[in-house]
N, C-alpha and C positions, 0 to 999 in steps of 0.2 A: 323080840318085840314093842319096844318103847320106841326102837330108832325106825321101820316103819309105819308105826303110830303117824310119829315126828313128819315123816318121809309124806305121805297119806295127807297130813292136814297140812301141811306146807302148798302141795299140786293142786289142788280142793279151794286157797284165797284163787282168792278175786283177781286181787294183782298177777298173782304168774299169769292164767288166763288173759288178761289184755297185755300184760308184758309179749304175750307169746304172736298176741290175733296184731302189736307192735312193730315186733319182726317182721312178719308175716305180708303186713300192707306196707311198713318201710322195704324190704322184700322187692315189690311188684314195682313203686315207683320206684326205686333205681331201675330197673329197667327202664324208664319210659323217661327222667330224665339220661340214661349213658343213650335212650336212642337222641336225645336233644342236638344233645353236649355234641356227639360222634356225628350225626346222621343233618345236622345244622348247621351249630356254631360250627366244629371242623371245620366246613367245608370252607366256609367264609374267611374263618381267621387265614388255613392256607392260599382264598387269595387273594388275605390280607397283607399278604407274606410273598406269596413270587410265588405262589403250590409248594411252598416245600414242603412236607414230609418231613414232618421228624422224625416217625418211626423208620423208616430207613435207616436214618446215621449211624455210624457205627465206624467204630478203630478195628481192624484185628490185628488181633494179636501178631500173630509171624510171622508178621512184615512183607505178604502174598497179597496183595490187590484180586479185590474178588466187585463184580457187574454191582451185587446189590450183594442184600444184610442175609436174607436166603437164601443164595447163594453159595456164602457163604459159610453157611450156620450143618449145608445140606458136605459139604468136600467138612464136614466134620474141623472148623479152623475156629478154638477162640474168639471168642469178639467184643471186645466195647464199647454194648448198643444203647451210649451215651441219648442218643435219637431217642428211642423206648423210649427211657428217662422223662427228659420232657418234655414229651407228651402224654405221661400219666401224673408229671403235674400242669399237665397245665390242664390234663383232664379235673386236676380234683382242685383247683381253683375254681376250675366254672360253674365246677357240678355245687362249692358253696355257696356261688357266689349262686346259681340259680335256687339251691336251697333258704340261701338267705331271704331274693326276692320273696318267695309260698311264702314262707315264716312271715314276714312283715305282710305279705297281704291275709293269711288270713285275721293275723296279729289285730291289721287293721278294722278290715270287714268286725271281728268278732269285739272290738269295740265297741263300731260303730248300730250294731243288733245287744246291745246288753247295753245300752245308754240304760243308768233310771231316769223310774215316770216323774213326770216334775210332778213337786209339789203337790197338793192337793189348799188349797184354800183354806184357811181357819176362817171354821161353825161357828165360835165360841171365841169367849175371853176371860176374865172376872175380870167380876166382881170386886174394885178398889177397894169400896168399904170392910164388905162380908168375906170374900176372899169365895164367894161361891162363885161356879162354874158357869158360865149364861149365853144365849144367845146370842152372835155378834153383835146383829141391827135391836140389837134393843138400846132402850135409852131411856130408861127402869129399870131396878135390882129387880128379881120374880122375890128374892129374899128379902131380903131390908128393905127394900122400895125406895132406897133413895132414887133422887134420882140422879144418873151419868153425866161427870161435866161434858161439853160441847162439842171436846176433841175427840174424846173415844165415838162423839153421834156424827160427827165428818169424820173418824175413820170408815167407820164400820154405813157411810154411802159410797165410800170412795173402793 
């Protein structure tokens, strides 16, 4: 019974729920990023590289020639589909770069939004004679009645 109780406590913790929410949102976000890479960025890369479709590059291991990867796979031939590997590497690098830019933007926005409030100007000072806290505008200490030096009075006006 101790194991079940311990498992229930583990599941009830907030960080497990937070992690589950993070995984779900991550899955939804990966769909958006994959669409960005596959539908927007990869076509541009394909145009820039002369319409090369990496995913269709392959070597037939049985020595026969096939017009396409799909034809080779349909014929049951063993193929070395290196183009698909290249496509996945490019896709990974693009996804990592997009995520880097998104996280960098989020961190920048967070930094702007979480700037600390500027410190308020002091409203009190310490009397140099009796060490009591007094209003900053005071020219005479209300506690010891000492006349404050001119430089303190000048600082109070500034």
